[in-house]
C-alpha positions as CSV (number, residue, x, y, z in Angstrom):
1,M,-3.7,-4.5,51.0
2,T,-1.5,-6.8,49.0
3,A,2.2,-7.4,49.8
4,E,3.2,-5.1,47.0
5,Q,0.9,-2.3,48.2
6,L,2.3,-2.7,51.8
7,E,5.8,-1.9,50.6
8,V,5.0,1.3,48.7
9,P,4.7,3.6,51.8
10,G,8.3,2.6,52.8
11,R,9.5,3.6,49.4
12,L,7.6,6.9,49.5
13,K,8.8,7.6,53.1
14,V,12.5,7.6,51.9
15,L,11.7,10.1,49.1
16,F,9.4,12.4,51.0
17,P,11.8,14.5,53.1
18,A,13.5,15.9,49.9
19,Y,10.1,17.4,48.9
20,P,9.4,19.8,51.9
21,N,13.1,20.4,52.3
22,G,13.4,21.5,48.7
23,L,10.6,24.0,49.2
24,G,12.5,26.1,51.8
25,L,9.5,26.2,54.1
26,G,9.7,28.3,57.3
27,K,7.5,29.1,60.3
28,A,6.0,32.5,60.7
29,D,8.9,33.5,62.8
30,G,11.4,32.5,60.1
31,T,12.5,29.2,61.6
32,A,13.3,26.8,58.9
33,L,11.1,23.7,58.5
34,A,12.9,20.6,57.4
35,L,13.0,16.8,57.8
36,D,16.0,14.4,58.2
37,A,16.2,11.2,56.3
38,S,14.1,9.4,58.9
39,G,11.3,11.9,58.7
40,N,12.0,13.7,61.9
41,G,12.8,17.3,62.4
42,S,11.3,20.8,62.7
43,F,8.6,20.1,60.0
44,R,7.3,17.1,61.9
45,D,7.3,19.1,65.1
46,Y,5.4,21.9,63.3
47,L,2.8,19.3,62.1
48,K,2.5,18.0,65.7
49,A,1.9,21.5,67.0
50,L,-0.9,22.0,64.4
51,L,-2.5,18.7,65.6
52,I,-2.2,19.7,69.2
53,A,-3.8,23.1,68.4
54,S,-6.6,21.3,66.6
55,A,-7.2,18.9,69.5
56,Q,-7.2,21.8,71.9
57,T,-9.8,23.6,69.9
58,A,-11.9,20.5,69.9
59,L,-11.4,20.0,73.7
60,K,-12.5,23.7,74.3
61,G,-15.5,23.0,72.1
62,G,-16.6,20.2,74.4
63,A,-15.1,17.2,72.6
64,D,-14.4,14.2,74.8
65,L,-10.8,13.2,74.0
66,S,-10.5,10.9,77.0
67,R,-10.9,7.7,75.0
68,L,-7.9,8.7,72.8
69,D,-4.9,7.3,74.7
70,W,-2.4,8.9,72.3
71,I,-3.4,12.4,73.4
72,T,-2.0,13.8,76.7
73,V,-4.3,16.3,78.4
74,K,-3.1,18.0,81.6
75,D,-5.2,20.6,83.5
76,G,-7.6,21.1,80.6
77,A,-4.9,21.5,78.0
78,V,-3.6,19.2,75.3
79,T,0.1,19.0,75.9
80,D,1.2,16.1,73.7
81,I,0.2,13.8,70.9
82,D,1.9,10.5,70.2
83,W,2.5,10.6,66.4
84,T,2.3,6.8,66.0
85,G,-1.0,6.6,67.9
86,Y,-2.4,9.5,65.8
87,V,-1.5,7.7,62.5
88,K,-3.1,4.5,63.6
89,Y,-6.2,6.4,64.7
90,C,-6.5,8.1,61.3
91,G,-6.5,4.7,59.5
92,R,-6.2,4.4,55.7
93,E,-8.8,5.1,53.0
94,K,-6.6,4.4,50.0
95,A,-3.5,2.4,49.2
96,S,-0.3,4.4,48.7
97,P,0.2,6.6,46.8
98,S,-3.3,8.0,47.5
99,F,-3.7,10.0,44.3
100,D,-1.5,8.8,41.6
101,G,-2.8,5.2,41.7
102,L,-0.1,2.8,40.6
103,D,-2.8,0.9,38.7
104,L,-4.3,4.1,37.2
105,S,-7.5,3.4,39.1
106,S,-7.8,6.7,41.1
107,G,-10.1,9.4,40.1
108,E,-7.1,11.7,40.0
109,N,-5.5,9.6,37.4
110,S,-8.6,10.1,35.2
111,L,-8.2,13.9,35.7
112,F,-4.9,13.7,33.9
113,G,-6.3,11.6,31.1
114,T,-6.8,12.9,27.5
115,A,-9.5,12.5,24.9
116,S,-7.9,9.2,23.8
117,I,-6.3,8.0,27.1
118,N,-8.6,7.4,30.0
119,A,-6.1,7.8,32.9
120,Q,-2.4,8.7,33.2
121,H,0.2,9.0,35.9
122,F,1.2,12.5,37.0
123,T,4.2,11.9,39.2
124,A,7.5,10.4,38.4
125,F,7.0,7.8,41.2
126,G,3.7,6.7,39.8
127,L,5.1,6.3,36.4
128,A,8.1,4.4,37.5
129,S,6.0,2.2,39.8
130,D,3.2,1.6,37.3
131,T,1.2,-1.6,37.8
132,S,-1.5,-1.0,35.1
133,G,-3.6,-4.0,34.3
134,T,-4.4,-4.8,38.0
135,V,-6.7,-3.4,40.1
136,D,-4.0,7.2,54.4
137,S,-6.6,8.5,55.2
138,D,-6.8,10.2,51.8
139,T,-4.3,13.0,52.4
140,A,-1.5,13.2,54.8
141,T,-1.5,16.2,57.2
142,A,1.8,17.3,55.7
143,I,0.2,18.2,52.3
144,P,-2.2,21.0,53.4
145,A,0.4,22.3,55.9
146,I,3.0,22.5,53.1
147,L,0.6,24.4,50.9
148,A,-0.4,26.9,53.7
149,T,3.2,27.4,54.8
150,R,4.5,27.9,51.2
151,L,1.7,30.5,50.6
152,R,2.5,32.3,53.8
153,D,6.3,32.2,52.9
154,K,5.4,33.9,49.6
155,G,3.7,36.7,51.5
156,Y,0.0,35.7,51.3
157,S,-2.2,36.0,54.3
158,V,-3.0,32.5,55.5
159,D,-5.3,31.4,58.3
160,F,-4.7,27.6,58.5
161,A,-5.8,25.0,61.0
162,L,-6.3,21.3,60.8
163,P,-10.0,20.1,61.2
164,W,-10.2,17.8,64.2
165,D,-11.5,14.2,63.7
166,R,-12.9,14.8,60.2
167,P,-12.7,12.3,57.4
168,H,-11.8,13.3,53.8
169,S,-15.2,14.7,53.2
170,G,-15.0,18.4,52.6
171,D,-17.5,20.9,54.0
172,Y,-15.3,21.6,57.0
173,D,-16.2,25.2,57.7
174,L,-18.6,26.3,54.9
175,E,-20.1,29.2,56.8
176,E,-16.6,30.6,57.4
177,L,-15.5,29.9,53.8
178,F,-18.6,31.7,52.4
179,A,-18.0,34.7,54.7
180,W,-14.4,34.9,53.6
181,I,-15.4,34.7,49.9
182,D,-18.0,37.4,50.4
183,G,-15.4,39.5,52.1
184,I,-12.9,39.5,49.3
185,C,-15.4,39.5,46.4
186,R,-17.6,42.4,47.4
């Protein structure tokens, strides 16, 4: 990434806590989920618990997690995950911001185009940081967790878990998805 691309995540990190905090998210037991200005807090702990649960499911399914030195396994149970190690392991597929490309090059920018404009920004950050004319993994774990938590907070039945060690590729649990669709559509 260029020097300019490398500084974007820091700018976004400062802005991000206001987003989940503004949603008034809560755990199933009513505990508030929030972040402080440094990105620490109950929401980060919640994400970590989701990752630990995902790793535990993989471990029970026979996955060998021993090569991952950022995961702590004691007596057959995943007890901790080092957040920094996890983020390094995930790597990066796109420059930040992943979807509203500052140079209008993402497929998502094209989705917001019109008949006469090929691609447009769809966030205030993207518009303010526009670099048109130049050329995380894809989605942070916080985004689907926010969606699932917000839906649950609104009273919807939500069965959410993070897929373990899967790239941004879709087709995570198609059999389960189709069974769910059949169950609500029949």
